[in-house]
A tleap script that builds the chain and sets N, CA, C and O, in Angstrom:
source leaprc.protein.ff14SB
mol = sequence {
  NMET SER SER ALA PRO LEU VAL VAL THR MET
  GLY ASP ALA CYS GLY ILE GLY PRO GLU ILE
  VAL ALA LEU ALA CYS ALA ARG GLY ALA LEU
  ALA ASP ALA VAL VAL ILE ALA ASP VAL GLU
  VAL MET ARG ARG ALA THR ALA ILE VAL ALA
  PRO GLY GLN ALA VAL VAL ALA ILE ASP THR
  VAL SER GLN ARG GLY ALA CLEU
}
set mol.1.N position { -12.457 19.382 -30.695 }
set mol.1.CA position { -12.914 18.087 -31.172 }
set mol.1.C position { -14.085 17.624 -30.311 }
set mol.1.O position { -13.957 17.558 -29.089 }
set mol.2.N position { -15.211 17.306 -30.917 }
set mol.2.CA position { -16.364 16.844 -30.162 }
set mol.2.C position { -16.325 15.329 -30.031 }
set mol.2.O position { -15.781 14.629 -30.886 }
set mol.3.N position { -16.901 14.844 -28.965 }
set mol.3.CA position { -16.920 13.398 -28.765 }
set mol.3.C position { -18.100 12.792 -29.531 }
set mol.3.O position { -19.110 13.455 -29.767 }
set mol.4.N position { -17.954 11.550 -29.904 }
set mol.4.CA position { -19.018 10.842 -30.604 }
set mol.4.C position { -20.139 10.525 -29.621 }
set mol.4.O position { -19.875 10.235 -28.454 }
set mol.5.N position { -21.374 10.577 -30.079 }
set mol.5.CA position { -22.487 10.286 -29.178 }
set mol.5.C position { -22.606 8.796 -28.896 }
set mol.5.O position { -22.165 7.962 -29.686 }
set mol.6.N position { -23.196 8.482 -27.780 }
set mol.6.CA position { -23.568 7.107 -27.490 }
set mol.6.C position { -24.739 6.780 -28.399 }
set mol.6.O position { -25.682 7.565 -28.498 }
set mol.7.N position { -24.697 5.635 -29.063 }
set mol.7.CA position { -25.779 5.218 -29.946 }
set mol.7.C position { -26.460 4.009 -29.319 }
set mol.7.O position { -25.805 3.029 -28.964 }
set mol.8.N position { -27.781 4.090 -29.186 }
set mol.8.CA position { -28.575 3.048 -28.538 }
set mol.8.C position { -29.669 2.617 -29.504 }
set mol.8.O position { -30.289 3.456 -30.158 }
set mol.9.N position { -29.909 1.313 -29.597 }
set mol.9.CA position { -31.037 0.844 -30.406 }
set mol.9.C position { -32.211 0.547 -29.482 }
set mol.9.O position { -32.035 0.309 -28.287 }
set mol.10.N position { -33.403 0.565 -30.050 }
set mol.10.CA position { -34.602 0.339 -29.231 }
set mol.10.C position { -34.823 -1.137 -28.931 }
set mol.10.O position { -35.644 -1.474 -28.078 }
set mol.11.N position { -34.109 -2.017 -29.614 }
set mol.11.CA position { -34.333 -3.442 -29.415 }
set mol.11.C position { -35.552 -3.909 -30.202 }
set mol.11.O position { -35.941 -3.281 -31.186 }
set mol.12.N position { -36.139 -4.989 -29.773 }
set mol.12.CA position { -37.299 -5.578 -30.451 }
set mol.12.C position { -38.516 -4.679 -30.266 }
set mol.12.O position { -38.912 -4.382 -29.139 }
set mol.13.N position { -39.100 -4.254 -31.366 }
set mol.13.CA position { -40.263 -3.367 -31.303 }
set mol.13.C position { -41.448 -3.997 -30.574 }
set mol.13.O position { -42.300 -3.287 -30.039 }
set mol.14.N position { -41.500 -5.317 -30.552 }
set mol.14.CA position { -42.595 -6.016 -29.875 }
set mol.14.C position { -42.247 -6.400 -28.440 }
set mol.14.O position { -43.077 -6.970 -27.731 }
set mol.15.N position { -41.039 -6.094 -28.016 }
set mol.15.CA position { -40.611 -6.417 -26.655 }
set mol.15.C position { -40.714 -5.202 -25.753 }
set mol.15.O position { -41.478 -4.274 -26.020 }
set mol.16.N position { -39.923 -5.220 -24.666 }
set mol.16.CA position { -39.955 -4.114 -23.717 }
set mol.16.C position { -38.832 -3.102 -23.942 }
set mol.16.O position { -38.714 -2.124 -23.203 }
set mol.17.N position { -38.016 -3.339 -24.957 }
set mol.17.CA position { -36.894 -2.446 -25.245 }
set mol.17.C position { -37.291 -0.994 -25.452 }
set mol.17.O position { -36.673 -0.110 -24.858 }
set mol.18.N position { -38.298 -0.714 -26.273 }
set mol.18.CA position { -38.674 0.677 -26.482 }
set mol.18.C position { -39.094 1.395 -25.191 }
set mol.18.O position { -38.766 2.564 -24.993 }
set mol.19.N position { -39.809 0.701 -24.332 }
set mol.19.CA position { -40.232 1.303 -23.070 }
set mol.19.C position { -39.036 1.550 -22.148 }
set mol.19.O position { -38.981 2.572 -21.464 }
set mol.20.N position { -38.086 0.624 -22.127 }
set mol.20.CA position { -36.891 0.805 -21.301 }
set mol.20.C position { -36.078 1.998 -21.803 }
set mol.20.O position { -35.615 2.810 -21.002 }
set mol.21.N position { -35.904 2.109 -23.105 }
set mol.21.CA position { -35.161 3.235 -23.676 }
set mol.21.C position { -35.898 4.542 -23.398 }
set mol.21.O position { -35.271 5.530 -23.016 }
set mol.22.N position { -37.207 4.564 -23.582 }
set mol.22.CA position { -37.990 5.777 -23.320 }
set mol.22.C position { -37.879 6.211 -21.865 }
set mol.22.O position { -37.726 7.400 -21.582 }
set mol.23.N position { -37.953 5.268 -20.950 }
set mol.23.CA position { -37.836 5.588 -19.525 }
set mol.23.C position { -36.435 6.087 -19.192 }
set mol.23.O position { -36.285 7.038 -18.426 }
set mol.24.N position { -35.421 5.466 -19.750 }
set mol.24.CA position { -34.042 5.914 -19.514 }
set mol.24.C position { -33.841 7.332 -20.043 }
set mol.24.O position { -33.181 8.148 -19.400 }
set mol.25.N position { -34.405 7.626 -21.203 }
set mol.25.CA position { -34.307 8.985 -21.756 }
set mol.25.C position { -35.028 9.986 -20.851 }
set mol.25.O position { -34.500 11.059 -20.561 }
set mol.26.N position { -36.214 9.635 -20.417 }
set mol.26.CA position { -36.996 10.531 -19.567 }
set mol.26.C position { -36.295 10.814 -18.240 }
set mol.26.O position { -36.442 11.898 -17.676 }
set mol.27.N position { -35.543 9.852 -17.750 }
set mol.27.CA position { -34.817 10.030 -16.481 }
set mol.27.C position { -33.462 10.696 -16.664 }
set mol.27.O position { -32.758 10.957 -15.688 }
set mol.28.N position { -33.090 10.975 -17.924 }
set mol.28.CA position { -31.834 11.663 -18.202 }
set mol.28.C position { -30.628 10.759 -18.334 }
set mol.28.O position { -29.509 11.247 -18.497 }
set mol.29.N position { -30.825 9.464 -18.268 }
set mol.29.CA position { -29.707 8.526 -18.353 }
set mol.29.C position { -29.095 8.472 -19.749 }
set mol.29.O position { -27.951 8.047 -19.911 }
set mol.30.N position { -29.845 8.899 -20.748 }
set mol.30.CA position { -29.348 8.865 -22.123 }
set mol.30.C position { -29.342 10.275 -22.715 }
set mol.30.O position { -29.645 10.461 -23.894 }
set mol.31.N position { -29.001 11.248 -21.904 }
set mol.31.CA position { -29.088 12.655 -22.305 }
set mol.31.C position { -28.308 12.978 -23.575 }
set mol.31.O position { -28.794 13.751 -24.401 }
set mol.32.N position { -27.139 12.425 -23.753 }
set mol.32.CA position { -26.320 12.718 -24.926 }
set mol.32.C position { -26.348 11.600 -25.958 }
set mol.32.O position { -25.504 11.557 -26.853 }
set mol.33.N position { -27.309 10.700 -25.839 }
set mol.33.CA position { -27.367 9.545 -26.732 }
set mol.33.C position { -28.234 9.826 -27.955 }
set mol.33.O position { -29.079 10.722 -27.953 }
set mol.34.N position { -28.003 9.044 -28.981 }
set mol.34.CA position { -28.857 9.018 -30.165 }
set mol.34.C position { -29.503 7.638 -30.175 }
set mol.34.O position { -28.812 6.622 -30.103 }
set mol.35.N position { -30.827 7.604 -30.263 }
set mol.35.CA position { -31.544 6.333 -30.269 }
set mol.35.C position { -31.906 5.989 -31.710 }
set mol.35.O position { -32.552 6.773 -32.406 }
set mol.36.N position { -31.484 4.818 -32.140 }
set mol.36.CA position { -31.824 4.319 -33.471 }
set mol.36.C position { -33.091 3.490 -33.298 }
set mol.36.O position { -33.076 2.447 -32.645 }
set mol.37.N position { -34.193 3.965 -33.891 }
set mol.37.CA position { -35.474 3.307 -33.649 }
set mol.37.C position { -36.496 3.729 -34.688 }
set mol.37.O position { -36.293 4.691 -35.429 }
set mol.38.N position { -37.585 3.004 -34.730 }
set mol.38.CA position { -38.744 3.428 -35.488 }
set mol.38.C position { -39.423 4.524 -34.668 }
set mol.38.O position { -39.792 4.302 -33.515 }
set mol.39.N position { -39.584 5.692 -35.258 }
set mol.39.CA position { -40.076 6.840 -34.494 }
set mol.39.C position { -41.486 6.614 -33.943 }
set mol.39.O position { -41.782 7.048 -32.829 }
set mol.40.N position { -42.346 5.955 -34.686 }
set mol.40.CA position { -43.711 5.718 -34.183 }
set mol.40.C position { -43.722 4.737 -33.017 }
set mol.40.O position { -44.497 4.902 -32.074 }
set mol.41.N position { -42.871 3.723 -33.076 }
set mol.41.CA position { -42.769 2.778 -31.960 }
set mol.41.C position { -42.283 3.513 -30.715 }
set mol.41.O position { -42.808 3.300 -29.622 }
set mol.42.N position { -41.281 4.377 -30.876 }
set mol.42.CA position { -40.761 5.125 -29.725 }
set mol.42.C position { -41.785 6.125 -29.195 }
set mol.42.O position { -41.846 6.359 -27.988 }
set mol.43.N position { -42.575 6.709 -30.060 }
set mol.43.CA position { -43.625 7.629 -29.594 }
set mol.43.C position { -44.673 6.890 -28.774 }
set mol.43.O position { -45.131 7.398 -27.750 }
set mol.44.N position { -45.057 5.698 -29.213 }
set mol.44.CA position { -46.028 4.904 -28.438 }
set mol.44.C position { -45.444 4.501 -27.095 }
set mol.44.O position { -46.111 4.612 -26.067 }
set mol.45.N position { -44.196 4.034 -27.097 }
set mol.45.CA position { -43.555 3.613 -25.845 }
set mol.45.C position { -43.409 4.789 -24.894 }
set mol.45.O position { -43.639 4.652 -23.693 }
set mol.46.N position { -43.031 5.932 -25.422 }
set mol.46.CA position { -42.855 7.120 -24.589 }
set mol.46.C position { -44.188 7.580 -24.016 }
set mol.46.O position { -44.242 8.016 -22.866 }
set mol.47.N position { -45.246 7.494 -24.778 }
set mol.47.CA position { -46.571 7.879 -24.284 }
set mol.47.C position { -46.997 7.017 -23.104 }
set mol.47.O position { -47.743 7.473 -22.238 }
set mol.48.N position { -46.528 5.781 -23.066 }
set mol.48.CA position { -46.874 4.870 -21.975 }
set mol.48.C position { -46.072 5.167 -20.712 }
set mol.48.O position { -46.640 5.257 -19.623 }
set mol.49.N position { -44.755 5.320 -20.851 }
set mol.49.CA position { -43.888 5.418 -19.660 }
set mol.49.C position { -43.489 6.836 -19.278 }
set mol.49.O position { -43.081 7.078 -18.142 }
set mol.50.N position { -43.602 7.773 -20.211 }
set mol.50.CA position { -43.184 9.151 -19.924 }
set mol.50.C position { -44.051 10.131 -20.709 }
set mol.50.O position { -43.546 10.838 -21.581 }
set mol.51.N position { -45.357 10.184 -20.408 }
set mol.51.CA position { -46.240 11.081 -21.155 }
set mol.51.C position { -45.708 12.520 -21.128 }
set mol.51.O position { -45.245 13.008 -20.096 }
set mol.52.N position { -45.784 13.176 -22.268 }
set mol.52.CA position { -45.303 14.545 -22.361 }
set mol.52.C position { -43.865 14.674 -22.818 }
set mol.52.O position { -43.436 15.756 -23.219 }
set mol.53.N position { -43.109 13.577 -22.762 }
set mol.53.CA position { -41.722 13.582 -23.226 }
set mol.53.C position { -41.730 13.604 -24.753 }
set mol.53.O position { -42.463 12.839 -25.379 }
set mol.54.N position { -40.927 14.467 -25.352 }
set mol.54.CA position { -40.888 14.589 -26.811 }
set mol.54.C position { -40.038 13.498 -27.445 }
set mol.54.O position { -39.027 13.075 -26.885 }
set mol.55.N position { -40.460 13.057 -28.608 }
set mol.55.CA position { -39.676 12.156 -29.455 }
set mol.55.C position { -39.487 12.895 -30.768 }
set mol.55.O position { -40.460 13.246 -31.435 }
set mol.56.N position { -38.238 13.130 -31.137 }
set mol.56.CA position { -37.923 13.906 -32.325 }
set mol.56.C position { -37.139 13.045 -33.305 }
set mol.56.O position { -36.151 12.412 -32.933 }
set mol.57.N position { -37.578 13.026 -34.542 }
set mol.57.CA position { -36.866 12.276 -35.590 }
set mol.57.C position { -35.829 13.188 -36.234 }
set mol.57.O position { -36.114 14.341 -36.555 }
set mol.58.N position { -34.631 12.661 -36.418 }
set mol.58.CA position { -33.572 13.382 -37.137 }
set mol.58.C position { -33.067 12.482 -38.251 }
set mol.58.O position { -33.232 11.263 -38.203 }
set mol.59.N position { -32.453 13.090 -39.249 }
set mol.59.CA position { -31.928 12.323 -40.382 }
set mol.59.C position { -30.456 11.985 -40.242 }
set mol.59.O position { -29.997 10.966 -40.758 }
set mol.60.N position { -29.711 12.842 -39.541 }
set mol.60.CA position { -28.280 12.602 -39.339 }
set mol.60.C position { -27.909 12.897 -37.904 }
set mol.60.O position { -28.564 13.702 -37.241 }
set mol.61.N position { -26.875 12.258 -37.426 }
set mol.61.CA position { -26.409 12.458 -36.043 }
set mol.61.C position { -26.021 13.910 -35.813 }
set mol.61.O position { -26.180 14.420 -34.704 }
set mol.62.N position { -25.523 14.576 -36.827 }
set mol.62.CA position { -25.105 15.976 -36.664 }
set mol.62.C position { -26.277 16.885 -36.315 }
set mol.62.O position { -26.060 17.973 -35.782 }
set mol.63.N position { -27.500 16.477 -36.594 }
set mol.63.CA position { -28.664 17.290 -36.254 }
set mol.63.C position { -28.993 17.285 -34.768 }
set mol.63.O position { -29.787 18.114 -34.324 }
set mol.64.N position { -28.424 16.399 -33.998 }
set mol.64.CA position { -28.736 16.327 -32.568 }
set mol.64.C position { -28.360 17.591 -31.828 }
set mol.64.O position { -28.989 17.925 -30.824 }
set mol.65.N position { -27.354 18.300 -32.295 }
set mol.65.CA position { -26.927 19.535 -31.641 }
set mol.65.C position { -27.933 20.657 -31.780 }
set mol.65.O position { -27.918 21.603 -30.994 }
set mol.66.N position { -28.804 20.566 -32.766 }
set mol.66.CA position { -29.793 21.609 -33.005 }
set mol.66.C position { -31.053 21.425 -32.171 }
set mol.66.O position { -31.946 22.271 -32.212 }
set mol.67.N position { -31.138 20.352 -31.426 }
set mol.67.CA position { -32.345 20.073 -30.635 }
set mol.67.C position { -32.327 20.759 -29.304 }
set mol.67.O position { -33.271 20.623 -28.526 }
savepdb mol mol.pdb
quit
């Protein structure tokens, strides 16, 4: 039986939430998490705080294992 992933939202797209989530991901704090977000907003935030870090869009949570 696999455990359910931690699900995190990016917060307000115009606030600092996307940057905080991107930085937490880059530091490994959200390694097994699924982030619910607008992919373009997360790509911009990630480019600011963690250049080179990949942002991948998936359609279902089950696809996270294939990454």
